C-alpha positions, 0 to 999 in steps of 0.5 A: 491468131486469125485476122478478124473484123472488129466491131469496136470501131466505126470508120468514116471516110473523109474527103478534102481538096488536095491543097498544100504539101504532098504529105498530110496528117488528119487530126480528129477531135474526140468526145473528150476534146483530145486530138487523135491523128492518122499516120502521115499519108499522101495528100490524095484528098481522102482518108479513113478515120475511126471512132468508137462504135458507140460514138455519136456527135460532132467531131472537128477534123483538120488536115495538116501539113508536116509543119502543122499548117491546117490546109482544110478543116470541118466539123463532121457529124457521127451517128 
């Protein structure tokens, strides 16, 4: 097996104000309305999320603390 680049997904870098807990999870709403999340990470105000390569449209994104409190949110446009 070799490490290789996948072209099946597109990455989007997000930024937010570092408020709330030291650890956060980023949730992004998919095209069918389902929610997808990243692993819990340090709250440094940045995250990379990925979408299917052919996805275009809007996605609601929420940054949540460990107890589920939303500390920042917004709608982003992809494509």
